[in-house]
Backbone as numpy.savetxt, mean C-alpha at the origin, in Angstrom:
# Nx Ny Nz CAx CAy CAz Cx Cy Cz
40.70 -6.24 22.58 39.86 -4.95 22.87 40.43 -3.84 22.84
41.71 -3.84 23.62 42.51 -2.81 23.73 43.32 -2.27 22.32
43.57 -3.59 21.63 44.12 -3.39 20.49 43.46 -2.98 19.45
42.13 -2.88 19.33 41.08 -2.43 18.51 40.92 -1.05 18.66
41.02 -0.46 19.87 40.92 0.87 20.27 42.55 1.61 19.73
43.51 1.22 19.85 44.71 1.35 19.46 44.62 1.79 17.96
43.81 1.00 17.01 44.10 0.92 15.68 42.99 1.62 15.11
41.99 2.22 16.16 41.05 3.16 15.51 41.34 4.87 15.57
41.41 4.98 14.32 41.89 6.71 14.18 40.93 7.28 13.53
41.09 8.50 12.75 40.10 9.38 12.31 39.27 8.59 11.05
40.43 8.12 10.44 39.88 7.68 9.00 38.89 6.26 9.39
39.29 5.51 10.25 38.49 4.59 10.65 37.05 5.14 11.30
37.06 5.91 11.99 35.73 6.75 12.20 34.89 7.40 10.84
35.67 7.57 10.18 34.88 8.27 8.91 34.72 7.16 8.22
35.13 5.79 8.16 34.91 4.82 7.30 33.51 4.25 8.09
33.55 3.98 9.42 32.49 3.63 10.04 31.25 4.43 9.84
31.19 5.92 9.69 30.35 6.75 9.78 29.68 6.74 8.37
30.49 6.57 7.18 30.03 6.32 5.76 29.10 5.34 5.80
29.53 4.13 6.40 28.91 3.15 6.29 27.39 3.14 7.00
27.62 3.60 8.00 26.37 4.05 8.76 25.21 4.73 8.01
25.88 5.74 7.39 24.73 6.58 6.78 24.03 5.89 5.52
25.16 5.17 4.81 24.67 4.37 3.56 23.47 3.18 3.79
23.77 2.56 5.28 22.50 1.61 5.40 21.66 2.38 6.04
21.77 3.50 6.43 20.54 4.26 6.96 19.63 4.81 5.85
20.39 5.51 4.76 19.49 5.81 3.73 18.91 4.65 3.08
19.54 3.53 2.73 19.08 2.27 2.32 17.65 2.00 3.17
17.66 1.82 4.14 16.68 1.59 5.22 15.72 2.54 4.89
15.69 3.79 4.87 14.97 4.74 4.76 14.26 4.61 3.38
14.92 4.14 2.40 14.32 4.06 1.01 13.49 3.13 0.76
13.86 1.61 1.74 12.93 0.60 1.34 11.85 0.52 2.45
11.75 1.51 3.63 10.73 1.45 4.54 9.32 1.96 4.08
8.60 0.70 4.47 6.90 0.99 3.94 6.98 0.38 2.48
8.17 -0.30 2.07 7.67 -1.29 0.98 7.64 -2.80 1.25
7.65 -3.76 0.32 7.47 -4.90 0.45 8.79 -5.46 0.53
9.82 -5.03 -0.15 11.10 -4.93 0.13 11.58 -5.21 1.64
11.16 -4.34 2.52 11.28 -4.27 3.85 11.04 -5.85 4.73
9.68 -6.16 4.18 9.35 -7.48 4.86 10.25 -8.49 4.47
10.50 -8.52 3.12 11.52 -9.48 2.68 12.98 -9.39 3.21
13.40 -8.35 3.64 14.69 -8.02 4.11 14.63 -8.85 5.65
13.62 -8.90 6.35 13.58 -9.45 7.41 13.86 -11.37 7.36
13.38 -11.73 6.48 13.69 -13.10 6.32 14.88 -13.36 5.55
15.61 -12.14 5.04 17.11 -12.38 4.46 17.86 -12.46 5.81
17.37 -11.43 6.87 18.17 -11.39 7.73 18.27 -12.78 9.13
16.84 -13.25 8.69 16.91 -14.48 9.52 17.70 -15.64 8.99
18.24 -15.46 7.62 18.96 -16.65 7.09 20.37 -16.23 7.32
20.89 -14.98 7.40 21.89 -14.68 7.89 22.14 -15.07 9.43
21.40 -14.95 10.05 21.08 -15.05 11.47 21.49 -16.83 11.86
21.07 -17.61 10.77 20.85 -18.89 10.91 22.57 -19.70 10.62
23.03 -18.81 9.62 24.34 -18.75 9.27 25.26 -18.69 10.37
25.16 -17.36 11.02 26.16 -17.40 11.88 25.90 -18.19 13.17
24.74 -18.64 13.35 24.38 -19.58 14.39 25.24 -21.28 14.00
25.20 -21.52 12.70 25.79 -22.66 12.15 27.48 -22.57 12.59
27.89 -21.50 12.56 29.49 -21.30 12.64 29.54 -21.14 14.29
28.68 -20.80 15.01 28.98 -20.60 16.30 28.91 -21.89 17.13
27.61 -22.42 16.84 27.56 -23.84 17.57 27.87 -24.88 16.32
27.85 -26.31 17.01 28.33 -27.25 16.20 27.03 -27.61 15.27
26.71 -27.02 14.40 25.60 -27.69 13.45 26.04 -27.67 11.99
26.67 -29.02 12.00 27.50 -29.10 10.81 26.89 -29.34 9.63
25.58 -30.02 9.62 24.72 -30.07 8.50 24.37 -28.58 8.08
23.57 -27.99 8.92 23.15 -26.48 8.55 24.35 -25.64 8.14
25.58 -25.68 8.72 26.71 -24.97 8.06 27.30 -25.50 6.69
26.97 -26.66 6.55 27.08 -27.14 5.42 26.50 -26.53 3.96
25.01 -26.94 4.50 24.13 -26.35 3.27 24.15 -24.81 3.28
24.54 -24.05 4.42 24.56 -22.45 4.16 25.61 -22.42 3.40
26.99 -22.97 3.65 28.10 -22.57 2.72 27.90 -22.75 1.37
27.07 -23.84 0.81 26.75 -24.13 -0.44 25.69 -22.99 -1.10
24.94 -22.42 -0.05 23.78 -21.55 -0.44 24.67 -20.03 -0.54
25.68 -20.08 0.48 26.42 -18.38 0.54 26.96 -18.09 -1.03
27.32 -19.14 -1.68 28.36 -18.45 -2.80 27.28 -18.12 -3.83
26.27 -18.13 -4.08 24.97 -17.71 -4.83 24.12 -16.84 -4.21
24.32 -16.13 -3.00 23.56 -15.34 -2.08 23.20 -13.95 -2.80
24.32 -13.44 -3.37 24.22 -11.78 -3.77 23.07 -12.02 -4.89
23.42 -13.23 -5.86 22.85 -13.05 -6.86 21.29 -13.47 -6.78
21.12 -14.18 -5.87 19.71 -14.20 -4.97 18.91 -13.00 -5.07
19.68 -12.48 -3.84 19.39 -11.09 -3.40 18.72 -10.08 -4.53
19.89 -10.16 -5.46 19.69 -9.08 -6.94 18.43 -9.70 -7.55
18.22 -10.90 -7.71 16.94 -11.37 -8.26 15.79 -10.91 -7.66
15.53 -11.25 -6.18 14.53 -10.84 -5.34 14.37 -9.36 -5.14
15.08 -8.73 -5.24 14.98 -6.97 -5.00 15.33 -6.37 -6.53
15.01 -7.30 -7.40 15.39 -6.35 -8.81 14.49 -5.00 -9.02
13.24 -5.16 -8.90 12.40 -4.24 -8.96 12.65 -2.90 -8.17
12.97 -3.15 -6.84 12.89 -2.40 -5.47 14.52 -1.83 -6.00
15.35 -2.53 -6.58 16.79 -1.90 -6.64 16.46 -0.73 -7.54
15.83 -1.07 -8.53 15.84 -0.17 -9.92 15.06 0.90 -9.39
14.04 0.73 -8.52 13.07 1.86 -8.07 13.96 2.97 -7.10
14.77 2.10 -6.30 15.51 2.92 -5.39 16.76 3.82 -6.23
17.44 3.07 -6.78 18.57 4.27 -7.86 17.76 5.14 -8.58
16.31 4.99 -9.37 15.86 6.00 -9.71 15.36 7.08 -9.04
15.08 6.80 -7.47 14.59 7.50 -6.74 15.81 8.67 -5.98
16.90 7.87 -6.01 18.30 8.78 -5.45 18.39 10.46 -5.98
18.18 11.24 -4.88 18.53 12.73 -5.33 17.03 13.29 -5.38
15.87 12.39 -5.21 14.68 12.97 -5.15 14.21 13.38 -3.74
13.40 14.46 -3.64 13.02 14.74 -2.35 11.81 14.31 -2.00
11.34 13.57 -0.88 10.33 13.15 -0.39 9.32 14.38 0.15
8.45 14.49 -0.66 7.74 15.49 -0.37 6.16 15.21 0.25
6.04 14.20 0.72 4.82 13.69 1.58 4.52 14.79 2.53
3.35 14.98 2.78 2.98 16.03 3.65 1.76 15.15 4.92
2.11 15.30 6.06 1.04 14.63 6.86 -0.26 15.33 6.90
-1.15 14.63 6.75 -2.54 15.08 6.82 -3.24 14.87 8.28
-4.06 15.81 8.26 -4.96 15.82 9.62 -5.81 14.74 9.31
-5.88 14.01 10.58 -6.90 12.70 10.49 -8.14 12.87 11.14
-8.60 14.26 11.50 -9.76 14.30 12.18 -11.08 14.52 11.40
-10.35 14.49 10.04 -11.56 14.21 8.90 -11.80 12.86 8.21
-10.96 12.11 9.04 -11.14 10.67 8.37 -12.42 10.11 7.89
-13.26 9.94 8.80 -14.58 9.81 8.32 -15.47 10.44 7.16
-15.05 11.63 6.89 -15.68 12.34 6.02 -15.06 11.83 4.42
-14.00 11.59 4.64 -13.30 11.01 3.60 -13.51 9.79 3.18
-14.22 8.98 4.10 -14.58 7.54 4.05 -16.04 7.90 3.10
-16.63 8.26 3.92 -17.97 8.87 3.44 -17.97 9.17 1.78
-17.23 10.02 1.49 -17.06 10.58 0.27 -16.66 9.31 -0.68
-15.96 8.40 -0.28 -15.26 7.33 -1.08 -16.78 6.48 -1.22
-17.34 6.22 0.00 -18.53 5.05 0.17 -19.58 5.59 -0.71
-19.84 7.09 -0.80 -20.95 7.64 -1.46 -20.45 7.60 -3.07
-19.49 8.02 -3.56 -18.79 7.65 -4.73 -19.00 6.19 -5.48
-18.44 5.42 -4.55 -18.79 3.78 -5.16 -20.20 3.45 -5.37
-21.00 3.92 -4.21 -22.50 3.57 -4.54 -23.02 4.19 -5.47
-22.75 5.44 -6.15 -23.18 6.00 -7.06 -22.83 5.83 -8.39
-21.57 5.31 -8.12 -20.96 4.55 -9.55 -21.61 3.02 -9.96
-21.81 2.51 -8.69 -22.47 1.17 -9.03 -23.86 1.10 -9.52
-24.77 2.36 -8.74 -26.03 2.38 -9.40 -25.94 2.85 -10.87
-25.35 3.66 -11.47 -24.94 4.21 -12.76 -24.06 3.10 -13.67
-23.91 1.77 -13.11 -23.08 0.76 -13.71 -21.98 1.25 -14.48
-21.12 1.94 -13.55 -19.62 2.58 -13.98 -18.79 1.66 -13.19
-17.89 1.15 -13.87 -16.73 0.39 -13.23 -15.77 1.07 -12.66
-14.97 0.95 -11.59 -14.15 1.70 -10.70 -13.36 0.54 -9.89
-11.98 1.18 -9.50 -10.90 0.51 -8.93 -10.28 1.60 -7.99
-10.29 1.72 -6.73 -10.06 2.60 -5.90 -9.35 1.98 -4.83
-7.96 2.51 -4.71 -6.79 1.82 -4.03 -6.53 2.62 -2.77
-6.50 2.06 -1.54 -5.95 3.16 -0.57 -4.85 2.71 0.13
-3.85 3.43 0.03 -2.58 3.06 0.45 -2.57 3.00 1.94
-1.77 2.01 2.39 -1.74 1.70 4.12 -0.22 1.81 4.29
0.23 0.67 4.99 1.69 0.85 5.15 2.97 0.74 4.32
2.42 -0.16 3.26 3.43 -0.21 2.16 3.13 0.61 1.25
4.49 1.34 0.51 3.97 2.55 -0.09 3.94 1.79 -1.47
2.95 2.64 -2.35 2.60 2.32 -3.66 3.08 3.27 -4.82
4.29 3.93 -4.63 4.99 4.61 -5.22 5.34 4.66 -6.64
5.83 3.22 -6.99 5.91 2.97 -8.27 4.66 2.59 -9.27
3.43 2.63 -8.68 2.11 2.55 -9.51 1.73 4.05 -9.43
1.97 4.59 -8.36 1.32 6.34 -8.49 2.44 6.99 -9.57
3.60 6.92 -9.73 4.91 7.32 -10.52 4.28 7.29 -12.20
3.86 6.11 -12.18 3.54 5.59 -13.56 1.86 5.90 -14.19
1.25 6.38 -12.97 -0.27 7.19 -13.47 -0.18 8.58 -13.67
-1.55 9.17 -13.40 -1.41 10.62 -13.71 -1.37 11.21 -12.60
-0.44 12.12 -12.22 -0.38 12.78 -10.96 -1.64 13.82 -10.81
-2.12 13.78 -9.67 -3.40 14.54 -9.37 -3.13 15.42 -7.90
-2.89 14.44 -6.98 -2.93 15.15 -5.58 -4.13 16.10 -5.35
-5.21 15.63 -5.36 -6.40 16.31 -5.14 -7.08 15.75 -3.85
-7.98 16.59 -3.46 -8.80 16.39 -2.49 -9.82 15.06 -2.55
-9.98 14.14 -1.66 -10.96 13.27 -1.93 -12.58 13.50 -1.86
-13.45 13.77 -2.98 -14.52 13.74 -3.18 -15.51 13.00 -4.30
-16.88 13.05 -3.77 -17.46 11.96 -4.69 -17.48 12.51 -6.22
-17.79 13.78 -6.37 -17.53 14.64 -7.53 -16.43 14.48 -8.54
-15.11 14.49 -7.62 -13.89 14.10 -8.41 -13.82 12.54 -8.82
-14.18 11.73 -7.77 -14.02 10.42 -8.12 -15.13 9.91 -9.42
-16.23 10.65 -9.52 -17.42 10.37 -10.38 -16.61 10.95 -11.75
-16.03 11.83 -11.62 -15.54 12.60 -12.98 -14.41 11.54 -13.33
-13.49 11.14 -12.68 -12.24 10.32 -13.17 -12.80 8.95 -13.56
-14.03 8.41 -13.24 -14.43 7.24 -13.84 -15.40 7.09 -14.66
-15.91 8.43 -15.01 -16.90 8.77 -16.06 -16.46 7.97 -17.46
-17.44 7.38 -18.27 -16.77 6.78 -19.44 -16.14 7.53 -20.25
-16.41 8.80 -20.34 -15.97 9.81 -21.23 -14.62 10.11 -20.96
-14.05 9.79 -19.79 -12.90 10.13 -19.08 -11.74 9.48 -19.84
-10.61 9.73 -20.28 -9.36 9.34 -20.57 -8.85 8.49 -19.70
-9.06 8.69 -18.58 -8.31 7.70 -17.63 -9.49 6.82 -16.71
-10.70 6.57 -17.24 -11.46 5.84 -16.17 -11.18 4.36 -16.37
-10.24 3.86 -17.42 -9.95 2.43 -17.23 -9.05 2.07 -16.28
-8.13 3.01 -15.80 -7.17 2.65 -14.60 -7.54 2.94 -13.32
-6.91 2.71 -12.31 -7.01 2.78 -10.88 -6.81 3.99 -10.25
-7.34 4.53 -9.29 -7.38 5.68 -8.60 -6.54 5.06 -7.24
-5.47 5.96 -6.94 -4.66 5.31 -5.56 -4.69 6.49 -4.48
-5.07 6.21 -3.65 -5.28 7.31 -2.61 -4.21 7.12 -1.56
-3.50 8.42 -1.25 -2.60 8.09 -0.24 -2.56 9.57 0.74
-2.35 9.21 2.23 -2.40 10.22 2.97 -3.59 10.90 2.89
-5.14 10.39 2.80 -6.19 11.37 2.68 -6.20 12.14 1.23
-5.50 11.90 0.49 -5.53 12.57 -0.87 -5.59 11.64 -2.17
-6.03 12.19 -3.48 -6.08 11.43 -4.64 -4.62 11.66 -4.84
-3.81 10.61 -5.03 -2.29 10.80 -5.30 -2.27 10.66 -7.01
-2.83 9.86 -7.61 -2.81 9.43 -9.14 -3.99 8.72 -9.57
-4.55 9.03 -10.93 -5.29 8.19 -11.67 -4.83 7.53 -12.81
-5.58 6.60 -13.44 -5.11 6.08 -14.65 -4.01 5.09 -14.22
-3.88 4.36 -13.19 -3.03 3.76 -12.66 -3.11 2.19 -13.10
-2.03 1.39 -13.67 -2.34 0.16 -13.92 -1.51 -0.60 -12.93
-2.33 -1.87 -12.59 -1.97 -2.66 -11.27 -1.46 -4.01 -11.72
-0.75 -4.60 -11.20 -0.39 -6.36 -11.28 -1.64 -7.08 -11.11
-1.53 -7.77 -12.26 -2.61 -8.85 -12.05 -2.29 -10.09 -11.16
-3.33 -10.80 -10.73 -3.12 -11.67 -9.54 -2.29 -12.96 -10.23
-1.45 -13.62 -9.44 -0.95 -14.90 -10.16 -1.47 -16.11 -9.67
-2.66 -15.97 -8.85 -3.10 -16.95 -8.24 -3.85 -17.87 -9.11
-3.47 -19.05 -9.49 -4.26 -19.73 -10.61 -5.61 -20.33 -10.29
-5.70 -20.22 -8.81 -6.94 -20.87 -8.29 -8.07 -19.51 -8.12
-7.72 -18.51 -8.73 -8.79 -17.48 -8.75 -9.96 -17.99 -10.31
-11.40 -17.49 -9.53 -12.20 -17.68 -10.39 -12.23 -17.30 -11.74
-12.31 -18.46 -12.48 -12.38 -18.09 -13.89 -13.23 -16.72 -14.58
-14.23 -16.46 -14.00 -15.24 -15.62 -14.46 -14.84 -14.39 -13.85
-13.91 -14.11 -13.21 -13.54 -12.66 -12.69 -12.74 -12.02 -13.68
-13.01 -10.65 -13.90 -12.47 -9.98 -14.80 -11.19 -9.39 -14.52
-10.50 -8.42 -15.54 -9.46 -7.95 -15.30 -9.65 -6.94 -14.05
-10.41 -6.20 -13.86 -10.57 -5.42 -12.77 -10.41 -6.29 -11.27
-11.06 -7.02 -11.36 -11.30 -8.11 -10.22 -9.68 -8.49 -10.06
-9.05 -8.97 -11.06 -7.79 -9.49 -10.90 -6.52 -8.54 -10.46
-6.79 -7.39 -10.84 -5.81 -6.50 -10.94 -6.01 -5.88 -8.95
-7.10 -6.08 -8.68 -7.30 -5.75 -7.05 -6.82 -6.83 -6.45
-7.12 -8.06 -6.98 -6.31 -9.20 -6.26 -4.77 -9.07 -6.04
-4.41 -8.43 -7.26 -2.89 -8.44 -7.43 -2.25 -7.43 -6.55
-2.74 -6.25 -6.34 -2.01 -5.48 -5.66 -2.45 -5.44 -4.11
-3.43 -6.30 -3.96 -3.75 -6.63 -2.60 -2.76 -7.75 -1.80
-2.42 -8.44 -2.79 -1.48 -9.65 -2.42 0.13 -9.12 -2.64
0.32 -7.97 -3.29 1.84 -7.39 -3.11 1.90 -6.46 -2.18
1.05 -5.99 -1.62 0.81 -4.92 -0.57 -0.26 -5.13 0.38
-0.49 -4.05 1.36 -1.46 -4.17 2.39 -2.54 -3.18 2.07
-2.44 -2.94 0.72 -3.65 -1.76 0.24 -4.93 -2.20 0.48
-5.89 -1.48 0.78 -7.23 -1.84 0.67 -7.48 -1.35 -0.81
-8.67 -2.23 -1.11 -9.08 -1.77 -3.11 -10.50 -2.00 -2.91
-11.10 -0.70 -3.29 -12.50 -1.10 -3.57 -13.03 -1.06 -5.27
-13.85 -2.29 -5.43 -14.08 -2.81 -7.05 -15.66 -2.27 -6.92
-16.15 -1.59 -7.97 -16.95 -1.06 -8.59 -17.29 -1.96 -9.60
-18.20 -2.83 -9.73 -18.43 -4.04 -10.88 -19.71 -3.05 -11.89
-19.60 -2.96 -12.96 -20.27 -2.37 -14.17 -21.19 -3.49 -14.42
-20.70 -4.54 -14.65 -21.86 -5.73 -14.90 -22.80 -6.00 -13.88
-22.31 -6.36 -12.50 -23.29 -6.72 -11.45 -23.69 -5.56 -10.93
-23.30 -4.14 -11.13 -23.90 -2.93 -10.29 -23.29 -3.11 -8.81
-22.35 -3.78 -8.65 -22.21 -4.10 -7.13 -20.97 -3.53 -6.87
-20.55 -3.50 -5.42 -19.33 -3.15 -4.73 -18.68 -4.13 -3.91
-17.46 -4.03 -3.83 -16.96 -4.95 -3.03 -15.22 -4.49 -2.52
-14.96 -5.25 -1.42 -13.58 -4.66 -0.53 -12.67 -5.86 -0.79
-11.42 -5.45 -1.36 -10.48 -6.59 -1.42 -9.36 -6.16 -0.43
-9.11 -7.13 0.55 -8.13 -6.94 1.62 -7.17 -8.23 1.59
-6.01 -8.23 1.48 -5.15 -9.24 1.63 -5.56 -10.69 0.81
-5.87 -10.16 -0.42 -6.31 -11.11 -1.38 -7.79 -11.77 -1.26
-8.53 -11.18 -0.52 -9.92 -11.80 -0.12 -10.98 -10.62 -0.65
-11.72 -10.90 -1.43 -13.04 -10.24 -1.82 -14.30 -10.30 -1.25
-14.87 -9.29 -0.60 -16.05 -9.43 0.26 -16.93 -8.48 -0.15
-17.84 -8.87 -0.52 -19.02 -7.87 -1.18 -19.79 -7.08 -0.31
-20.18 -5.68 -0.77 -20.62 -4.79 0.14 -21.94 -4.35 -0.58
-22.96 -4.43 0.23 -24.39 -4.73 -0.53 -24.69 -3.01 -0.61
-24.23 -2.23 0.04 -24.54 -0.64 0.02 -23.63 0.16 0.41
-23.82 1.27 0.50 -22.64 2.29 1.02 -22.36 2.48 2.35
-23.79 2.05 3.24 -23.30 1.98 4.83 -22.49 0.85 4.73
-22.61 -0.29 4.48 -21.71 -1.43 4.41 -20.20 -1.24 4.36
-20.25 -0.39 3.47 -18.68 -0.05 2.70 -18.14 0.94 3.59
-18.84 1.59 4.04 -18.40 2.72 4.85 -18.00 2.32 6.30
-18.71 1.53 6.88 -18.36 0.87 8.12 -17.12 -0.32 7.93
-16.98 -0.92 6.71 -15.98 -1.59 6.72 -14.51 -0.94 6.52
-14.71 0.14 5.80 -13.54 1.26 5.56 -12.95 2.01 7.00
-14.14 2.09 7.69 -13.62 2.60 8.97 -13.04 1.78 9.96
-13.39 0.35 9.98 -12.79 -0.46 10.66 -11.20 -0.98 10.24
-11.21 -0.63 9.11 -9.71 -1.19 8.34 -8.67 0.40 8.61
-9.03 1.37 8.51 -8.25 2.14 8.35 -8.26 3.28 9.61
-9.52 3.17 10.50 -8.91 3.91 11.63 -8.59 3.07 13.02
-7.94 3.76 13.91 -7.33 2.79 14.86 -8.73 2.37 15.78
-8.54 1.09 16.47 -9.63 0.54 17.13 -10.31 1.35 18.07
-9.52 2.28 18.74 -10.40 2.99 19.75 -10.93 4.18 19.07
-10.20 4.85 18.00 -11.07 5.96 17.37 -12.19 5.29 16.44
-12.04 4.15 16.01 -13.31 3.41 15.13 -14.34 3.04 15.87
-14.06 2.77 17.29 -15.27 2.40 18.06 -16.21 3.46 18.58
-15.24 4.48 18.87 -15.95 5.78 19.31 -16.63 6.63 17.85
-16.22 6.24 16.90 -16.90 7.18 15.62 -17.95 6.21 15.40
-17.71 4.85 15.32 -18.58 3.88 14.85 -19.76 3.91 15.65
-19.86 4.44 16.97 -21.22 4.41 17.65 -22.11 5.70 17.58
-21.50 6.83 16.94 -21.82 8.15 16.64 -21.84 8.40 14.76
-21.65 7.10 14.16 -21.34 7.70 12.87 -22.80 8.27 12.08
-23.77 7.60 12.55 -25.08 8.22 11.63 -25.41 9.61 12.19
-25.17 9.68 13.54 -25.52 11.42 13.78 -24.64 11.97 13.28
-23.15 11.78 13.41 -22.19 12.72 12.78 -22.31 13.17 11.38
-22.76 12.34 10.49 -23.02 12.32 8.97 -24.33 13.18 8.87
-25.40 12.94 9.63 -26.70 13.46 9.34 -26.34 15.12 9.90
-25.66 15.34 10.94 -25.04 16.52 11.34 -24.12 17.43 10.27
-23.51 16.61 9.69 -22.73 17.02 8.67 -23.26 17.62 7.40
-24.08 16.78 6.99 -25.01 16.98 5.77 -25.82 18.35 6.02
-26.56 18.15 7.07 -27.44 19.27 7.32 -26.69 20.70 7.60
-25.42 20.59 8.24 -24.92 21.81 8.37 -24.40 22.26 7.12
-23.53 21.40 6.39 -22.74 21.91 4.96 -23.62 21.80 4.00
-24.33 20.72 3.67 -25.09 20.55 2.43 -26.78 20.99 2.70
-27.06 20.78 3.73 -28.51 20.86 3.87 -29.51 19.81 3.37
-28.83 18.54 3.38 -29.40 17.51 3.07 -29.11 16.25 4.05
-29.74 14.92 3.49 -29.27 13.93 4.42 -28.50 13.02 3.81
-28.21 11.97 4.37 -27.15 11.01 3.72 -27.81 10.51 2.31
-26.97 9.88 1.42 -27.44 9.25 0.45 -26.60 8.16 0.02
C-alpha cells in the first residue's frame, strides 16, 4: 500500500481523473436507456469472472476464460445501436426541462378525451408516453413539435388529411415531443396474426422500453393500452383515464386524485370551459 502511494504523482491523479470523467459521461449518456439495463447484466458476468479467479471455481473459470476472448466483440454487437446514438449525441446539449406535475391529471384527461373522440370518428392513432427509458432515437427521427398536450392538437395530428397521421406521437415530460414517429415492430412470433401494423408497433416499443402506448383502432372504433408487451382494451375515456393515472402518477398521488377525479374534472370544465366531461 505504501509503495502505491509513493508511485502516485500528479500525472497519476490526472490519469485517474480523466478515466473517472469518461466513465461518468458514458453513464450519463446511457442513463434512462435500455443499455443501462443490459449493463447490469454485463457487470454480473464480470463479477462472476472475478469470483472464479478468487475462489477455486475451476469449471466456471475455464468457461469465462473461453468467453473473455470475444467479450469486447459481443459488447459491440449488443450495444451497436446505443454506441451509434451516443457517438452522434456527443457535443449536443441536453435541453430537457422539468415540467410542473400539478396538472398531470389534466394532461391525462386531454389524452383520454382525444383517444375517445378519435375512436368515435374511427380515426386510427398511436400515442406513446415515455417513462423511465428515453425514446430519443425515435423522437429525433420524427417531426419535432414540443407542443402542449391538448385534445385539439392530437385530433389535428391524427386527422386523415394530416401528412404525419400514420406515425406515432411521442409524449415526453408532459409535452408532445414529436409526431410522425416510426416504431419498431414486435418480434414475438406468437402475436395474433389478425393484429395490424399499429398494434404490432405498439407491442414493439413496449417490449423495447417501459413506455405506455395508447392504440386507437379505426377498424374496431376501440381503444387499448399497451404496457410491457400486453394489450388491455379500454371501453371508454373514463377507463382509459383511470388506467393512465394508475400508471403515470405515484401511488399516493394517484390514490388522492383518484378519489376526487370526477369532482376535479367537473370543477375544471365548469370554471374553464363552462361544460361537463365528454
